[in-house]
N, C-alpha and C positions, 0 to 999 in steps of 0.2 A: 503494499500500498505506499503510494507515494506521500513523501512529507519532507519538510524541511525544516531543521530546528536550530536555533542559535538562542543566545540570552535575551534577544529582542521580540522574536515572533516564532510562529510555529505555523506554517502552512500544511494541511493535511488534505489529500484526494483520494476518497474511498476506493474509487476504481482503477486508480492506478495511472491514470492518463497524463501526459507531461503537463507542467502549469500552463503554457500559453494556450493549450488546448481547454483545461478545465475554465479557464478566464473566458476565452472566447465564446464557449457556447452557454455560459450563463445569460440566462433570461430574465431572471427575478435575482435581484440583489438586496440583502438585508445588511444595514451596519448598526450596531449594538454597542452598548457599553460593556455589559458582562455576560460572562456565560450564563445561559439559559433566555436572556433577553429576545433574542433570534427567534427561540420556541414560541416564546409567550405571545410578541409582537408582531410577528412575520409569519404564522402558521398559515396564512391566507397563501403565500407564496410557497411554501414548504409544501402544500397540500396540492396546489396548483400545479406542480411540477413532479410530484411524487408518481411514479411510474409511467412516465410520459418521456418517449423518446426522442421529443423534439424540444422539451422545455427545461431547463436546469436552474435549480435553485444554489445560488451562491452566500456565504455568509461571511462578517467581518465582526470579530468581537474585539473590541478595542484595548479593555483593561486587563489586569492580570489575576485579578479573583483574591489579591491578598486581603483587602478589607471585609471578607465575608464574614459573615455572623457564623459563630459556630458554637452548639452544644452538644450534649451526650456524647456520642462516641468520636466526635470530633473537636470537642471542648479544648484537648490540649494539642491541638494541632498548631505549628508554626506557621506564621505567613507562607514561607517557603513551601510548606507542606500542602498548604491550602492552594497555592498557585499551581502546583502539581497535579493534585487532586482536580481541580476543577477545570484544567486543559484537557485531563484524560474524560472527562464528562462530557466536555464539549465535542472531543472527537467522536466519543461513541453517539452522540446524537445526529452528528453529522452522517456516520454510518447507517444507523436507522432510518435516517429521513433521506438518503439516497442523493446527498448533497452533491454539486458539483465539486464544491471545496469549501474548505472553513480556514480562514485566516485568521488567526489570534495574534494580535500585534503585540501585546504582553506590556503596554506603559502602565504605569501607575496613575491612581485616579487623581492624583494632585497635581500630576503632570498634565493631563489633559483639560483639568480645570483653570489652570493657569493661561491667560490669554497669550504670553509669549511662549511658552513652552508648547502649546497647542498647534502652532505653526507646523510642527513635524508631524504630528498626525494629519494635517491637512495635505501636506506634501504626499504621504503614504497613500491617502484616501483617492487624491487626483490620479494619482499612477494607476492605482487599481481600478477606478471609474474609466480611465482611459483604455486600459486592457480589456476591462468585460463588456463596457457600453450596453449595460442592461436596459430593457423595455420598461422594467418597473423595480422602483428602488423603494425599500421601508426603511425608516429610521425611527428614532425617538421624536416625540412631537414638541415644539417649543414651549408648551405651558404645562409640560412635566414638572414636578417638584423635587425629582433628584437632580441634584447638581451634576453629576456625571452624566445624566442623561441628556441634560440641557447642553452640555459641554460638548457631546457627539452630535446632536443636532446642528449645533453651531458650525462644525468643522466638517460636516456633511454638505452643509448648505454653502459655505466656502468652496469645496472642492469640487461640488458640481458648478460652481459658477466660473470657475476656472477651465472647465473642460470647453471646447469648442461648442456653440450652440447646436449643430447638427448631431453630435456625438452625445448629447445629453439624454438622461432616462426620459420616457414620454411621460411617465406617472411618478409623483415623489408623493410618498404618503408619511405622515407623521405620527405615528401609531401611539395610542396610550398603552401605558404600563404603570407606573406609581401614580399616576393620576389619572382619573378616567376621562372620557370625553363626552359623557353623556350630556354635561351642560351645553354642549354646542347646538345651536338650531339644526334642526334635521336637514334643511335646507343647504346646509354648508358641510355637516360632518358627511365622511365616506364610511358606510356600512359595509364591511367586509364579511362576506358569508365564509365561514369557518366550520360549517357544519359538514357531515358526511362521512368524516374518518375518524371516527374518537378513539378508535383503537391505535391509530397512530399517535394524535395528539398526547394521549394517556403514556405512551411508550417513550414518546420524548420527554415529556415533564419527569418521568420516573427516571431518566438519566442523572437527574441532577440531586443524588440523595444527600450530597453535602449540606444541601441547603434544607430539604425536608428534614432529614434528622437532624440537622444544625441548628434547627428553632425557626424556620419559616417553610411553610408547606404553601409556596408559590403555585404550584401544580394545582392542587385543589382550589384555591382562589381564582387562578386565572379559568378554569373550567365553570367556576360557578358564575363570574363576570359575563361570559359568553352565552350562557344560557339566561341570565338576567338582562342583558343588552336586546337579546332577539326577544323577549317576554314582553319587555317595557317600552319596547322599540315605538309601537303603533297601538294607541289604546281603541281603535276603531276598527280592527282588522283582526281575522285569524292569522295566526303564526302557520307561516308556510316554509320559515326557515327557524330552525330552532338553536343556531347559536351565530352570534354576531360579534366582531370585534372593530371598533371605531378608530377612524383615522382622520387627522385634518389634512387637507389637501394642499400640499407644499409645492404644487407644479407651478402655478404663477410665480413663484419664486425661483424657479430654475428657468421660466421662460424668459421673465424680466429683470434683469439686473439691476434696475434702478429702483425696484420695489425694497421698501425698508421694513426689515423683520418686526421691529416691535411696532410699527404703526400696523403691519398686518395683522399680528395678533391682538393689538387694541380693537381693531375692526370686527374681530370675532366676540370678543368679551362685548362690546359695546351693542351688538346686534343681539346677544344674548339678554343684555340689561334691556333693551329695548322691548324685547318679546315679553318679559317677566312684567314690566310696569304695563304693558298693553293688556295684558291678561287681567291687570287689576281695575282696570278703567272701566 
């Protein structure tokens, strides 16, 4: 199984093709902060490509996992042990999910949250985007409450804007993770259908035992949110899709470099505020 490893990154290609081929065939790319973010926020892409000979999912995990919560059997694991463990968990998920590749960049959370040091991450993401040129790109949404998630979103958007316009993704989705996007008005949020393959979803979630046994059963929470999103999405219609994941459409920011991210997000919040006040009138 093809892989390259050094102190900075880990590239894993489950079916052992050469790296240029693994990158070039990638149609759906996700860029996440932590091991398991890809599986939680971008399952739509994973499932779209699973068992499909023409579509391929690729993943990038930016941080090294050193800051993971730990309890139970992992309570005494050092940061170095956690980094090694989480790296292997992410590889296992890539194998189960039939990813084209997963590239773990191995950066510290502190590094990517620092505006100056984050430039190195942007450089790496720009290169990978040029090599992959995916049709659909998933990353964190800019209204997330996790600092590392926001940092990855900022780096991703900056990297996308460095790529020539004709080579940029056709769609860029900022997905919910630490803060959900149920608050967004329905005509603005993207409802991604993540139903239809619960077995795969649960198998991927189970890969990250260090988090489940370590004190955070994210997998169970994610499955609950998917069901809740679908049930509460439309109050006047019978459910036809039983699991949904919400995303903010960041495509306009990839298409128009003049758009300001803060103003873009503020417009979503203002729209929500207006809808609430109008409902009280």
